[in-house]
Steps between C-alpha positions, in 0.01 A plus 500: 500500500136487395298186531492334153255252353619500150725717291454731212132575408174310535387309197199630299278209383280579213150452647340740740332310785554527873628771724839627611655291776473650840837588660574370846447742791794360694830605341681220683265224367726311262238238421251775417745668261567166332131446454462854370777443234340183393168667460661746259653213313190295472220756488295509180477876479734743331730699730473796275112480520527516880716807467263663253189422697617556858300771676670828590572502859627766731873530543661244723860423604690182417828407680780351300838388617803513271815302593837550326787248532853490370649151458771421244426128482183323598494441873310601817326800355363312201412203724293728729304620201438139387392394853263783528326441163543143398177367649307749295706477184477128501124505536475733202737287293301188570153666468432336170659172614870416487438278203433815298855629574807371326723236648823588675696348219324710241550816715875431539539425130323820396727705729808326340364564152414867539665652808787276597689779677218496766514130572770517771301764688182302453676194648611709795149620569362148470751381763381781730149349466635165632474376143125529481410373154183717470702808599761412237227481234351830604837669522568406135195707405446269199131476403369676806122555569387807304480855635465857364544845641469875450799737506638816333854589418700762307865548425712806430800375301855627495826469680309559831179302425195507725246219496188562712224243564191446701411146613126455527383195674319351806704607801421169684656291220830686494840399655597860574863408477799691343795270434856606445718205386827407334407140404717496182803605710586780260177701445290663775125510447232681694122484436153426623461126583230275365463124512779477753790572267344664193482876454214740395754770428864551572850611381853374507833672567587495132234756448210293357147560631190287418135505601182315388140570442227253394451504132122466483467162327345197665736260327669238719763268361813301578754726646643664804335739741613849405650588852769240443570638156550846650741349747690329226538816290648679797726211607646440154470814283693827514299703253172528304634321186597191707166506683305513170710214365404300807134573467505371142594149613331459846134362481257684731172368629294814454489844331700793641665823411856510624661854514875510490763785526871524563764759568627504142177680406323197345141404578224277370157378590458140405170307463536134586229242458484120498589322177576820296806706416551803721412851377773762575396869508651831599187590707588671821159423670327169570170422679271193464460441127740384227751794457275767349237264357174439692402146410232450766320834538266386783783361714706808433209731588440328833865545594522848365794388287473746213436816698800414718720455194375825335560689824852386525575573142371855543729545806803379305403712184492799725852437635355475854792533751603162644381578852158602371480187291561290805240704696249438226510132579360570843191667359198410277478366239815310562453411862222243569326491834248220492675294758187312617442384140857372472631778269705764669837657447731334753810698418664734251859416424739744324819336390827696424745235393784758447466593870455130614176602682127434492259726681172343621225757533159507666292816571691661794777239503837452321754221539825483313682170463841414345679174439691499827247633748441302814175326582214734582122530480226755459145508624287665242140612528311501169187711470230385267166314488 
């Protein structure tokens, strides 16, 4: 798995001072990666400004390791992920002071209030941390430190739906883990791990698939980190209607577009934001603004959000064959390559819930995973600048 300093995407403060943090030169220097993650968290310069102003460099290669594990109930595989990443995660979680984070009692109560079905698994995970109270608070994902990211996703609905997404992020702040689990005991789930047990995207064996993109607003409020919400949808919902109903009642801490599809032919893209009712649409494309409304033009411009959305809409309007649609995610304008600026496409994932398979793609590399595949890994070389 990749060295991780914090999960999801670097926060983007509003002022514009300072320079982008320098990445450690030693890939095994855990302390260096922790410091790097904290620099992203605390720097007084917008991440998207660094992306926009970073000089064009010659092409370079960036190694990335992906690890896939299959574990029905939390055990040694999950514990290995925790042991490898906890020092860095805990530093990120405490970067603004632990007093800024909610108490353990509050975290437990919010889980009981909003996602009680996950509480038994949360308690199992906490036991695996030797009952670390800070870990328990982080794993609840209630009122986390803020973060935001850039991604693209599109869905072809129907009885054999296809959901394709790019995840654009700093490769050094990414777990690089694909988790296949059966934590509920009656519904298998596979997806891309984030924050130790949350998911960036995934599907369940009932035929529901879900994926997220940042929604473009800077709002931060009381709520859960979206990776745990994606986990909850896949653990507890069999179809799009059930998932939309769950999103109506679960508070989220930041703004996101959540794309859903199932094997009944239903689909939806839902905008969630703190303190407001959700917006449900039939859009088949989502990038990094609210559904199809650009509310922060400068931010959207820096991330290329609207051109990516328009490009995907054209591909779908032209009835682009499925394999060519997936291929398009490996090329500009959908693929980002500014890895040294912390904004590069780390993977393309193509979910086919009717087949129970997800295909991870990189230029020149393909990896298919199913619910029951044994543990495996891939060494990927990303090319960018």
